[in-house]
N, C-alpha and C positions, 0 to 999 in steps of 0.2 A: 051252661057256661055263660057267665055274665060278661058283657063287653064293657070295657072301661070307657068312661066319659072323657072326652078330650076337652081340656081347658087351656086357655091361653096362658103362656108362661108369665109369671109375675116378675121373675128376676131377669128382666130385659138386659140389664148391665152385664150379667153373667153370660147371656146368650150372645151378646155383642163381643164380649171378650173371647168367647169361644171362637167365633168367627174370625176375630183379629189374629188369634193363635193359628188358625189354619191358614189364613192368608200369609201370615209371616213365614210359616213352614214352606209354602209353595212359591212364595214371591221371587226367590232367586232364579227359578226357572221361568216363571211368568214375565218377569221384568228383565230376564236375560242378563244376570250378573252372577250366575253360578260358577263361573270360571274363577272367581276370587274366593279362595277356599276359606279364608278367615271370616269374611263377610257372610258367606253361605252358612258355615258352621254356627255362627252367632245367631243368624235368623232362624235356622232349623231347630237348634237346641232350645232357644228361648220360645219359639213357637210351640214346640211340643211340650215343654213344661207348662205352658199356658193352657193347652188343650187338655192335659191331664188335670191340672189344677181346677179348671172350670167344670170338668166332669165331676170332680169331687164336690166342688161348691154347689153344683146343681143338685146333687143327691143328699148332701149333709152339710148345710152352710155353717161356717164358723168365721168370726171376724179375722181370725189370723190369716186366712186365705187372702183376704183383701190387702193385708199388710205385705203379704208376698207379692201381690200384684203391684203395690206401690213400689216395691224394691225393683221388680222386673221392669216396670214403666220407666223409673229413673235410669236404670242400667241402659235400656234401649234408647232413651233420649240422649244419653251422653256417649254411648258406645261408638258412633261414628268417629268421634274425635279421639277417644281412648284407643281405638283399634287403628287409627290412621286412615280412615276411608277417605278417598279422594274423589271418586265418581258421584256425580250429583243424584242419580236415580236411587242407588242403594242407601245413600246417606239420608235422603229425604224420606224414603220409604221406612226405614228403621226408626228414624227420629219421630216421624208423624205417628206411627203406630205406638211408639213409647209414650208420647204425650197423651194419646187417646186412652191407653190402658191406665196410665197415672191418673187422668182425670176421672175416668169411670170408677176406679178404686176409691179415690178420695170422695167422690159423690156418694158411693155406697156406704162408706164409713159414716159420712156426715148424715145420710139418710137414716142409718140405723140408729145413730145417737139421737137424732131428732125424734124418732118414734119411740124410743126407750125412754126419754125424758118426759114425754107427754102421753102416758097411757090412755087408751081409748076407754 
């Protein structure tokens, strides 16, 4: 039986997005704002969507997955105001995670286009 060789993941952006999705899913309890049902539902649902999406991305990458991340990042960045969040901790948490997800997705789309324009 051959033992697989471990190699460092090349898709660091996807691994970071996976971690952000996990964080977002548990953050209502970690940051103690789980008593706000709307904010908790938003964080958990979007976090779980990110986890599932990143697992798909890590196994079979396609650029459409990054565009979904763009949409999720934008939603998270504006959702505190759309949903009427008033507490600072959940607002900052969700908005910061959204901006990070958006930035990572845009970087990955840019990087993909950069490498496809200049074949090695």
